[in-house]
FIFI-91273 format. One line per field, with one value per atom (N, C-alpha, C, O): y, x, z; atom name; residue number from 1. Coordinates in Angstrom, 1 decimal. Layout:
% residues N
v [Y ...]
u [X ...]
w [Z ...]
at [CA ...]
i [NUM ...]
This chain:
% residues 156
v [0.1 -0.1 -1.5 -1.7 -2.4 -3.7 -3.7 -2.9 -4.5 -4.7 -5.5 -6.4 -5.2 -6.0 -6.8 -6.2 -8.0 -8.9 -9.3 -9.4 -9.6 -10.2 -11.4 -11.4 -12.5 -13.7 -14.4 -14.2 -15.3 -16.0 -17.5 -17.9 -18.3 -19.8 -20.4 -20.4 -21.0 -21.7 -23.1 -23.8 -23.6 -25.0 -25.6 -24.9 -26.9 -27.7 -29.0 -29.4 -29.5 -30.8 -31.8 -31.6 -32.9 -34.0 -35.1 -35.9 -35.3 -36.2 -35.8 -34.7 -36.7 -36.3 -35.7 -35.3 -35.7 -35.2 -33.7 -33.1 -33.0 -31.6 -31.4 -32.1 -30.4 -30.1 -28.6 -27.8 -28.2 -26.8 -26.5 -27.2 -25.3 -24.9 -24.0 -23.0 -24.5 -23.7 -23.5 -24.2 -22.4 -22.1 -22.3 -21.9 -22.8 -22.9 -21.6 -21.1 -21.0 -19.7 -19.8 -20.7 -18.8 -18.8 -18.1 -17.5 -18.2 -17.6 -18.6 -19.7 -18.2 -19.2 -19.6 -20.8 -18.8 -19.3 -20.5 -21.4 -20.5 -21.6 -22.8 -23.8 -22.6 -23.6 -25.1 -25.9 -25.3 -26.7 -27.1 -28.1 -26.3 -26.6 -27.0 -26.6 -27.8 -28.3 -28.1 -27.1 -29.0 -28.8 -27.4 -27.1 -26.6 -25.3 -24.2 -23.1 -24.5 -23.6 -23.2 -22.6 -23.6 -23.3 -22.3 -22.0 -21.6 -20.5 -20.4 -21.0 -19.7 -19.3 -18.2 -17.4 -18.0 -16.9 -15.6 -15.3 -14.8 -13.5 -12.5 -12.9 -11.3 -10.3 -9.0 -8.9 -8.1 -6.8 -5.9 -6.0 -5.1 -4.1 -3.0 -3.1 -1.8 -0.6 -0.6 -1.2 0.0 0.0 0.7 0.4 1.6 2.3 1.4 1.7 0.3 -0.6 -1.6 -2.0 -2.0 -3.0 -4.4 -4.8 -5.0 -6.3 -7.4 -8.1 -7.5 -8.6 -8.3 -9.2 -7.1 -6.7 -7.0 -7.5 -6.7 -7.0 -8.5 -9.0 -9.3 -10.8 -11.3 -12.2 -10.8 -11.3 -10.9 -11.8 -9.7 -9.3 -10.2 -10.7 -10.4 -11.2 -12.7 -13.3 -13.2 -14.6 -14.6 -15.6 -13.7 -13.7 -13.5 -14.1 -12.6 -12.4 -13.7 -14.0 -14.4 -15.6 -16.9 -17.9 -16.9 -18.2 -18.0 -19.0 -16.8 -16.5 -16.6 -16.5 -16.9 -17.0 -16.2 -15.9 -15.7 -15.0 -15.9 -17.0 -15.5 -16.3 -16.3 -15.3 -17.3 -17.2 -16.2 -15.7 -15.8 -14.9 -15.7 -16.9 -15.0 -15.7 -15.9 -16.8 -15.2 -15.3 -14.9 -14.0 -15.6 -15.2 -15.0 -15.6 -14.2 -13.8 -14.9 -15.5 -15.1 -16.1 -15.3 -15.9 -14.1 -13.3 -12.7 -12.8 -12.1 -11.5 -12.3 -12.7 -12.6 -13.5 -12.9 -12.6 -12.6 -12.0 -13.0 -14.1 -12.6 -13.5 -13.2 -12.1 -14.1 -13.9 -12.6 -12.0 -12.2 -11.0 -9.8 -8.7 -9.9 -8.7 -8.4 -7.7 -9.0 -8.8 -9.4 -10.4 -8.8 -9.3 -9.7 -8.9 -10.9 -11.4 -11.4 -12.0 -10.6 -10.7 -11.8 -11.8 -12.9 -14.1 -14.3 -14.0 -14.7 -15.0 -16.4 -17.0 -17.0 -18.3 -18.3 -17.6 -19.2 -19.3 -20.7 -21.4 -21.2 -22.6 -22.4 -21.6 -23.2 -23.2 -24.2 -24.9 -24.2 -25.2 -24.4 -23.2 -25.0 -24.4 -25.5 -26.5 -25.4 -26.4 -26.0 -25.0 -26.9 -26.6 -26.4 -25.8 -26.9 -26.6 -25.2 -24.7 -24.4 -23.0 -22.1 -20.9 -22.7 -21.9 -21.1 -21.6 -19.8 -19.0 -17.9 -17.5 -17.4 -16.4 -15.2 -15.3 -14.0 -12.8 -13.1 -14.1 -12.3 -12.4 -11.2 -10.2 -11.4 -10.3 -10.4 -11.4 -9.3 -9.3 -9.1 -8.4 -9.7 -9.5 -9.8 -10.4 -9.3 -9.5 -11.0 -11.5 -11.7 -13.2 -13.6 -13.3 -14.2 -14.5 -13.3 -12.2 -13.4 -12.2 -11.6 -12.2 -10.3 -9.4 -9.6 -9.3 -10.2 -10.4 -9.2 -9.1 -8.3 -7.2 -7.6 -6.8 -8.9 -9.4 -9.5 -9.9 -9.0 -9.1 -10.2 -10.4 -11.1 -12.2 -12.1 -11.4 -12.7 -12.7 -14.1 -15.1 -14.0 -15.3 -15.2 -14.0 -16.3 -16.2 -16.0 -16.5 -15.3 -15.1 -16.4 -16.7 -17.3 -18.7 -19.5 -19.2 -20.6 -21.4 -22.7 -23.3 -23.0 -24.1 -24.0 -23.3 -24.7 -24.7 -26.2 -27.0 -26.5 -27.9 -27.9 -27.0 -29.0 -29.2 -30.2 -31.2 -29.9 -30.7 -31.1 -30.3 -32.3 -32.7 -31.9 -31.4 -31.6 -30.8 -31.1 -30.2 -32.4 -32.8 -32.4 -32.0 -32.6 -32.3 -30.8 -30.3 -30.1 -28.6 -28.0 -27.1 -28.6 -28.1 -28.4 -27.6 -29.4 -29.7 -28.8 -28.5 -28.5 -27.7 -26.2 -25.6 -25.6 -24.2 -23.7 -24.5 -22.5 -21.9 -21.9 -21.9 -21.9 -22.0 -21.0 -21.2 -19.8 -18.7 -18.8 -18.1 -19.7 -19.8 -21.0 -21.3 -21.8 -23.0 -22.6 -23.2 -21.4 -21.0 -20.6 -20.7 -20.2 -19.8 -21.1 -21.1 -22.1 -23.4 -24.0 -24.5 -24.0 -24.5 -23.7 -24.3 -22.4 -21.6 -22.0 -22.2 -22.2 -22.7 -24.0 -24.2 -25.0 -26.3 -26.2 -26.9 -25.3 -25.2 -24.6 -25.1 -23.6 -23.0 -24.0 -23.9 -24.9 -25.9 -27.1 -28.0 -27.2 -28.4 -29.6 -30.7 -29.4 -30.5 -30.8 -30.0 -32.0 -32.5 -32.5 -32.6 -32.4 -32.4 -33.8 -33.9 -34.8 -36.2 -36.7 -37.8]
u [-16.9 -16.4 -17.0 -18.2 -16.1 -16.7 -17.4 -17.1 -18.4 -19.2 -18.3 -17.6 -18.5 -17.8 -18.8 -19.8 -18.5 -19.2 -18.3 -17.0 -18.8 -18.1 -18.8 -20.0 -18.0 -18.7 -17.8 -16.6 -18.5 -17.8 -18.1 -19.3 -17.1 -17.2 -16.9 -15.8 -18.0 -17.9 -17.5 -17.9 -16.6 -16.2 -16.2 -16.1 -16.3 -16.2 -15.5 -15.4 -15.0 -14.3 -15.1 -15.4 -15.5 -16.2 -15.2 -15.1 -14.5 -13.4 -12.3 -11.8 -11.9 -10.9 -11.5 -10.8 -12.8 -13.5 -13.7 -14.1 -13.6 -13.8 -15.1 -15.4 -15.9 -17.2 -17.3 -16.9 -17.9 -18.0 -19.5 -20.3 -19.9 -21.3 -21.5 -20.8 -22.5 -22.8 -24.3 -25.1 -24.8 -26.2 -26.5 -25.8 -27.8 -28.3 -28.9 -29.8 -28.5 -29.1 -30.6 -31.0 -31.3 -32.7 -33.1 -32.3 -34.4 -35.0 -35.2 -34.7 -36.1 -36.5 -35.4 -35.5 -34.4 -33.3 -32.5 -32.1 -32.4 -31.6 -32.4 -31.9 -33.8 -34.6 -34.4 -34.5 -34.1 -34.0 -32.5 -32.3 -31.6 -30.2 -29.6 -30.0 -28.6 -27.9 -26.4 -25.9 -25.7 -24.3 -24.0 -24.7 -23.1 -22.8 -23.8 -23.8 -24.7 -25.8 -25.7 -26.6 -24.6 -24.4 -23.4 -22.6 -23.4 -22.5 -22.1 -22.7 -21.0 -20.7 -21.7 -22.1 -22.2 -23.1 -22.3 -21.3 -22.9 -22.2 -23.2 -24.3 -22.7 -23.5 -22.8 -21.6 -23.4 -22.8 -22.5 -23.2 -21.4 -21.1 -20.5 -19.9 -20.5 -19.9 -18.4 -18.0 -17.6 -16.2 -15.7 -14.7 -16.6 -16.2 -16.5 -16.1 -17.2 -17.6 -16.4 -15.7 -16.2 -15.3 -15.7 -16.9 -14.9 -15.3 -15.6 -16.6 -14.9 -15.2 -16.6 -17.4 -16.8 -18.1 -19.2 -20.3 -19.0 -20.0 -20.2 -21.3 -19.1 -19.2 -20.0 -20.8 -19.8 -20.5 -22.0 -22.9 -22.3 -23.7 -24.4 -25.5 -23.7 -24.3 -24.5 -25.5 -23.6 -23.8 -25.0 -25.8 -25.2 -26.4 -27.7 -28.7 -27.7 -28.8 -29.2 -30.4 -28.2 -28.5 -28.7 -29.1 -28.3 -28.5 -29.4 -30.0 -29.6 -30.4 -29.6 -30.2 -28.3 -27.5 -26.2 -25.7 -25.8 -24.5 -23.3 -23.3 -22.3 -21.2 -20.3 -20.4 -19.4 -18.5 -17.5 -17.2 -16.8 -15.7 -14.5 -14.5 -13.4 -12.2 -12.0 -11.3 -12.8 -12.7 -11.3 -10.7 -10.8 -9.6 -9.8 -10.7 -8.9 -9.1 -8.6 -7.5 -9.3 -8.9 -8.4 -7.6 -8.9 -8.4 -9.5 -10.7 -9.2 -10.2 -10.2 -9.1 -11.4 -11.5 -12.4 -13.6 -11.8 -12.6 -13.4 -12.9 -14.7 -15.6 -15.7 -15.2 -16.2 -16.2 -16.9 -16.6 -18.0 -18.7 -18.1 -18.6 -16.9 -16.2 -16.3 -15.6 -17.3 -17.5 -16.3 -15.7 -15.9 -14.8 -15.4 -16.1 -15.1 -15.6 -14.4 -13.4 -14.6 -13.7 -14.1 -15.2 -13.3 -13.8 -13.0 -11.8 -13.7 -13.2 -13.7 -14.6 -13.1 -13.5 -13.4 -12.7 -14.2 -14.2 -14.6 -15.4 -14.1 -14.5 -15.6 -15.6 -16.6 -17.8 -18.8 -18.6 -19.9 -21.0 -22.2 -22.4 -23.1 -24.4 -25.4 -25.2 -26.5 -27.5 -28.5 -29.1 -28.5 -29.3 -30.8 -31.5 -31.3 -32.7 -32.9 -34.1 -31.9 -32.0 -31.9 -32.0 -31.8 -31.6 -32.8 -34.0 -32.6 -33.6 -32.9 -31.8 -33.5 -32.8 -33.7 -34.9 -33.1 -33.8 -34.4 -34.0 -35.3 -35.9 -35.6 -35.2 -35.9 -35.8 -37.1 -37.7 -37.4 -38.5 -38.0 -37.0 -38.7 -38.4 -39.7 -40.6 -39.7 -40.8 -40.7 -39.7 -41.8 -41.8 -43.3 -44.1 -43.6 -42.7 -42.2 -42.9 -41.2 -40.7 -41.7 -42.6 -41.7 -42.6 -44.1 -45.0 -44.3 -45.7 -46.3 -47.5 -45.4 -45.9 -46.1 -46.5 -46.0 -46.2 -44.9 -43.9 -45.0 -43.8 -43.9 -44.9 -42.9 -42.9 -41.7 -40.7 -41.8 -40.8 -40.1 -40.8 -38.8 -38.0 -36.9 -36.5 -36.5 -35.4 -34.1 -33.9 -33.2 -31.8 -31.2 -30.5 -31.4 -30.9 -32.0 -32.7 -32.3 -33.4 -33.1 -34.1 -31.9 -31.5 -30.0 -29.2 -29.5 -28.1 -27.8 -28.6 -26.5 -26.0 -24.5 -23.8 -24.2 -22.7 -22.2 -22.9 -21.0 -20.5 -19.0 -18.3 -18.7 -17.3 -16.6 -17.2 -15.3 -14.6 -14.8 -15.1 -14.7 -14.9 -16.3 -16.5 -17.3 -18.7 -18.9 -19.6 -18.3 -18.4 -17.8 -18.3 -16.7 -16.1 -17.0 -17.0 -17.8 -18.8 -20.0 -20.6 -20.4 -21.7 -21.5 -22.5 -20.4 -20.3 -20.3 -20.0 -20.6 -20.5 -19.1 -18.1 -18.9 -17.5 -16.6 -15.4 -17.1 -16.3 -15.8 -14.9 -16.5 -16.2 -15.3 -15.0 -15.0 -14.1 -12.8 -12.3 -12.2 -11.0 -11.0 -10.1 -12.2 -12.4 -12.3 -11.5 -13.0 -12.9 -11.5 -11.0 -10.9 -9.5 -8.5 -7.6 -8.7 -7.8 -8.0 -7.0 -9.2 -9.5 -8.8 -8.1 -9.0 -8.4 -6.9 -6.3 -6.2 -4.8 -4.4 -3.4 -5.1 -4.8 -4.9 -4.2 -5.9 -6.1 -5.2 -5.2 -4.5 -3.7 -4.6 -4.2 -5.8 -6.8 -6.8 -6.4 -7.2 -7.4 -8.8 -9.7 -9.1 -10.5 -11.1 -12.3 -10.3 -10.9 -11.3 -11.8]
w [-24.1 -22.7 -22.2 -22.2 -21.8 -21.4 -20.1 -19.3 -20.0 -18.8 -17.8 -18.3 -16.6 -15.5 -14.7 -14.2 -14.4 -13.5 -12.4 -12.6 -11.3 -10.2 -9.7 -9.6 -9.4 -8.9 -7.9 -7.8 -7.2 -6.1 -6.3 -6.3 -6.4 -6.6 -5.2 -4.7 -4.7 -3.4 -3.6 -4.6 -2.8 -2.8 -1.4 -0.4 -1.4 -0.2 -0.4 -1.5 0.7 0.6 1.5 2.6 0.8 1.5 1.5 0.6 2.7 2.8 1.8 1.9 0.9 -0.1 -1.4 -2.3 -1.4 -2.7 -2.6 -1.5 -3.7 -3.8 -4.6 -5.6 -4.1 -4.8 -5.0 -4.1 -6.1 -6.5 -6.6 -7.1 -6.1 -6.1 -7.4 -7.6 -8.2 -9.4 -9.4 -8.7 -10.1 -10.3 -11.7 -12.6 -12.0 -13.3 -13.7 -13.0 -14.9 -15.2 -15.5 -16.2 -15.0 -15.1 -16.4 -17.2 -16.7 -17.9 -19.0 -18.9 -19.9 -21.0 -21.9 -22.4 -22.1 -23.0 -22.5 -23.2 -21.2 -20.5 -20.0 -19.6 -20.0 -19.3 -19.7 -18.9 -21.0 -21.4 -21.7 -22.3 -21.2 -21.4 -20.1 -19.0 -20.2 -19.0 -19.1 -18.5 -19.8 -20.0 -20.7 -21.7 -20.1 -20.6 -20.2 -20.8 -19.3 -18.9 -17.4 -16.9 -16.7 -15.3 -15.2 -16.1 -14.0 -13.8 -12.3 -11.5 -12.1 -10.7 -10.4 -11.3 -9.2 -8.9 -9.1 -8.5 -10.0 -10.4 -11.0 -11.2 -11.1 -11.7 -12.0 -11.6 -12.6 -13.0 -11.8 -10.8 -12.0 -10.9 -11.6 -12.7 -10.9 -11.4 -11.2 -10.2 -12.1 -11.9 -10.6 -10.1 -10.1 -8.9 -7.6 -6.5 -7.8 -6.7 -6.5 -7.4 -5.2 -4.9 -5.5 -5.2 -6.2 -6.9 -5.9 -6.2 -4.8 -3.9 -3.2 -3.0 -2.9 -2.3 -3.2 -2.9 -4.5 -5.5 -5.7 -5.8 -5.7 -5.8 -4.6 -4.8 -3.4 -2.2 -2.3 -2.0 -2.8 -3.0 -4.0 -3.8 -5.1 -6.2 -5.8 -6.1 -5.0 -4.4 -3.6 -3.8 -2.8 -1.9 -2.8 -2.5 -3.8 -4.6 -5.4 -5.6 -5.8 -6.7 -5.9 -6.5 -4.6 -3.8 -2.7 -2.2 -2.2 -1.0 0.3 1.4 0.2 1.4 1.3 0.3 2.5 2.5 2.3 2.9 1.5 1.4 2.6 3.4 2.8 3.9 3.8 2.6 4.9 4.8 4.3 4.1 4.0 3.6 2.2 1.7 1.3 -0.1 -0.6 -0.1 -1.6 -2.3 -3.8 -4.4 -4.3 -5.7 -6.7 -6.4 -7.7 -8.8 -10.0 -10.7 -10.2 -11.3 -12.1 -11.7 -13.2 -14.1 -15.4 -15.9 -15.9 -17.0 -18.1 -17.8 -19.2 -20.3 -21.0 -21.4 -21.3 -21.9 -23.4 -23.8 -24.2 -25.7 -26.1 -27.1 -25.3 -25.7 -25.2 -25.4 -24.5 -24.0 -22.5 -22.0 -21.9 -20.5 -19.7 -20.1 -18.6 -17.8 -16.4 -15.8 -16.0 -14.7 -13.7 -14.0 -12.6 -11.5 -10.6 -10.0 -10.6 -9.9 -8.6 -8.5 -7.6 -6.3 -5.9 -6.5 -4.9 -4.4 -2.9 -2.2 -2.3 -0.8 -0.5 -1.2 0.6 1.1 2.1 3.0 1.9 2.8 2.4 1.4 3.1 2.7 2.4 2.8 1.7 1.3 1.2 0.5 2.0 2.0 0.8 0.8 -0.2 -1.4 -1.1 -1.9 0.0 0.4 0.7 0.7 1.0 1.3 0.0 0.1 -1.1 -2.4 -2.7 -2.7 -3.0 -3.6 -4.3 -3.9 -5.4 -6.2 -6.5 -6.5 -6.7 -7.1 -8.5 -9.1 -8.9 -10.2 -11.1 -10.7 -12.4 -13.4 -14.3 -14.4 -14.9 -15.9 -17.3 -17.5 -18.2 -19.6 -20.4 -20.0 -21.7 -22.5 -23.0 -23.5 -22.7 -23.1 -23.3 -22.5 -24.4 -25.5 -26.3 -26.1 -27.0 -27.8 -28.6 -29.2 -28.6 -29.4 -29.1 -29.9 -27.9 -27.5 -26.7 -26.6 -26.2 -25.4 -24.0 -23.1 -23.6 -22.3 -21.5 -22.0 -20.3 -19.4 -18.4 -17.8 -18.4 -17.5 -16.5 -16.8 -15.4 -14.4 -14.3 -14.3 -14.2 -14.2 -13.1 -12.7 -12.5 -11.5 -12.2 -13.3 -11.5 -12.1 -12.2 -13.2 -11.2 -11.3 -10.8 -9.9 -11.5 -11.2 -10.3 -9.8 -10.1 -9.2 -9.0 -9.7 -7.9 -7.6 -7.4 -7.1 -7.5 -7.3 -7.0 -7.3 -6.3 -6.0 -7.0 -7.3 -7.6 -8.6 -8.4 -7.9 -8.7 -8.8 -9.8 -10.8 -9.7 -10.7 -12.2 -13.0 -12.5 -13.9 -14.4 -15.5 -13.5 -13.9 -14.0 -14.9 -13.1 -13.1 -14.4 -15.0 -14.8 -16.1 -17.3 -18.3 -17.2 -18.3 -18.2 -19.2 -17.0 -16.7 -17.0 -17.5 -16.6 -16.7 -18.2 -19.1 -18.4 -19.7 -20.2 -19.3 -21.5 -22.0 -21.5 -21.2 -21.3 -20.8 -19.4 -18.9 -18.6 -17.2 -16.9 -15.7 -17.9 -17.7 -17.1 -16.2 -17.5 -17.0 -15.5 -14.8 -15.1 -13.7 -12.8 -11.8 -13.2 -12.5 -12.6 -11.6 -13.7 -13.9 -13.0 -12.4 -12.8 -12.0 -10.5 -9.8 -10.1 -8.7 -8.5 -7.5 -9.4 -9.3 -9.1 -8.3 -10.0 -9.9 -8.5 -7.9 -8.0 -6.8 -5.6 -4.6 -5.7 -4.7 -4.9 -4.0 -6.0 -6.3 -6.5 -6.2 -7.1 -7.3 -8.8 -9.7 -9.1 -10.4 -10.8 -10.0 -12.1 -12.6 -12.6 -12.5 -12.6 -12.6 -11.3 -11.1]
at [N CA C O N CA C O N CA C O N CA C O N CA C O N CA C O N CA C O N CA C O N CA C O N CA C O N CA C O N CA C O N CA C O N CA C O N CA C O N CA C O N CA C O N CA C O N CA C O N CA C O N CA C O N CA C O N CA C O N CA C O N CA C O N CA C O N CA C O N CA C O N CA C O N CA C O N CA C O N CA C O N CA C O N CA C O N CA C O N CA C O N CA C O N CA C O N CA C O N CA C O N CA C O N CA C O N CA C O N CA C O N CA C O N CA C O N CA C O N CA C O N CA C O N CA C O N CA C O N CA C O N CA C O N CA C O N CA C O N CA C O N CA C O N CA C O N CA C O N CA C O N CA C O N CA C O N CA C O N CA C O N CA C O N CA C O N CA C O N CA C O N CA C O N CA C O N CA C O N CA C O N CA C O N CA C O N CA C O N CA C O N CA C O N CA C O N CA C O N CA C O N CA C O N CA C O N CA C O N CA C O N CA C O N CA C O N CA C O N CA C O N CA C O N CA C O N CA C O N CA C O N CA C O N CA C O N CA C O N CA C O N CA C O N CA C O N CA C O N CA C O N CA C O N CA C O N CA C O N CA C O N CA C O N CA C O N CA C O N CA C O N CA C O N CA C O N CA C O N CA C O N CA C O N CA C O N CA C O N CA C O N CA C O N CA C O N CA C O N CA C O N CA C O N CA C O N CA C O N CA C O N CA C O N CA C O N CA C O N CA C O N CA C O N CA C O N CA C O N CA C O N CA C O N CA C O N CA C O N CA C O N CA C O N CA C O N CA C O N CA C O N CA C O N CA C O N CA C O N CA C O N CA C O N CA C O N CA C O N CA C O N CA C O N CA C O N CA C O N CA C O N CA C O N CA C O N CA C O N CA C O]
i [1 1 1 1 2 2 2 2 3 3 3 3 4 4 4 4 5 5 5 5 6 6 6 6 7 7 7 7 8 8 8 8 9 9 9 9 10 10 10 10 11 11 11 11 12 12 12 12 13 13 13 13 14 14 14 14 15 15 15 15 16 16 16 16 17 17 17 17 18 18 18 18 19 19 19 19 20 20 20 20 21 21 21 21 22 22 22 22 23 23 23 23 24 24 24 24 25 25 25 25 26 26 26 26 27 27 27 27 28 28 28 28 29 29 29 29 30 30 30 30 31 31 31 31 32 32 32 32 33 33 33 33 34 34 34 34 35 35 35 35 36 36 36 36 37 37 37 37 38 38 38 38 39 39 39 39 40 40 40 40 41 41 41 41 42 42 42 42 43 43 43 43 44 44 44 44 45 45 45 45 46 46 46 46 47 47 47 47 48 48 48 48 49 49 49 49 50 50 50 50 51 51 51 51 52 52 52 52 53 53 53 53 54 54 54 54 55 55 55 55 56 56 56 56 57 57 57 57 58 58 58 58 59 59 59 59 60 60 60 60 61 61 61 61 62 62 62 62 63 63 63 63 64 64 64 64 65 65 65 65 66 66 66 66 67 67 67 67 68 68 68 68 69 69 69 69 70 70 70 70 71 71 71 71 72 72 72 72 73 73 73 73 74 74 74 74 75 75 75 75 76 76 76 76 77 77 77 77 78 78 78 78 79 79 79 79 80 80 80 80 81 81 81 81 82 82 82 82 83 83 83 83 84 84 84 84 85 85 85 85 86 86 86 86 87 87 87 87 88 88 88 88 89 89 89 89 90 90 90 90 91 91 91 91 92 92 92 92 93 93 93 93 94 94 94 94 95 95 95 95 96 96 96 96 97 97 97 97 98 98 98 98 99 99 99 99 100 100 100 100 101 101 101 101 102 102 102 102 103 103 103 103 104 104 104 104 105 105 105 105 106 106 106 106 107 107 107 107 108 108 108 108 109 109 109 109 110 110 110 110 111 111 111 111 112 112 112 112 113 113 113 113 114 114 114 114 115 115 115 115 116 116 116 116 117 117 117 117 118 118 118 118 119 119 119 119 120 120 120 120 121 121 121 121 122 122 122 122 123 123 123 123 124 124 124 124 125 125 125 125 126 126 126 126 127 127 127 127 128 128 128 128 129 129 129 129 130 130 130 130 131 131 131 131 132 132 132 132 133 133 133 133 134 134 134 134 135 135 135 135 136 136 136 136 137 137 137 137 138 138 138 138 139 139 139 139 140 140 140 140 141 141 141 141 142 142 142 142 143 143 143 143 144 144 144 144 145 145 145 145 146 146 146 146 147 147 147 147 148 148 148 148 149 149 149 149 150 150 150 150 151 151 151 151 152 152 152 152 153 153 153 153 154 154 154 154 155 155 155 155 156 156 156 156]
């Protein structure tokens, strides 16, 4: 049975320029990676839970701020590992100075028996569409492309 994630892609318009908010995935695996290591704020949810409510909750957990109202559906996107992301988008602003993320624990270093705590996301940033397409994980490129199509925007 595939796992389900829900996420919310925030966007803003600065004059004629479009910018997308992404978070850099936290933890030691992603620490030294940049291109292909960013994500829309997202997380797992139960099938019985409303996907938009889950996306809003996960946005707040990974950024420290409530998302704006008025989100619209982008669709469901199957990832290479089988996970399905229910993606939504909303227009709004986010002050990067207010960024803070929940944390998770894992054994680190591997097989050490030591438990370390890491942020779910270690930073956030606003990106032009072409940069966002380069920064997101391969499985999330289609999410960004779908938003651009819906907004009638170009990646360049």
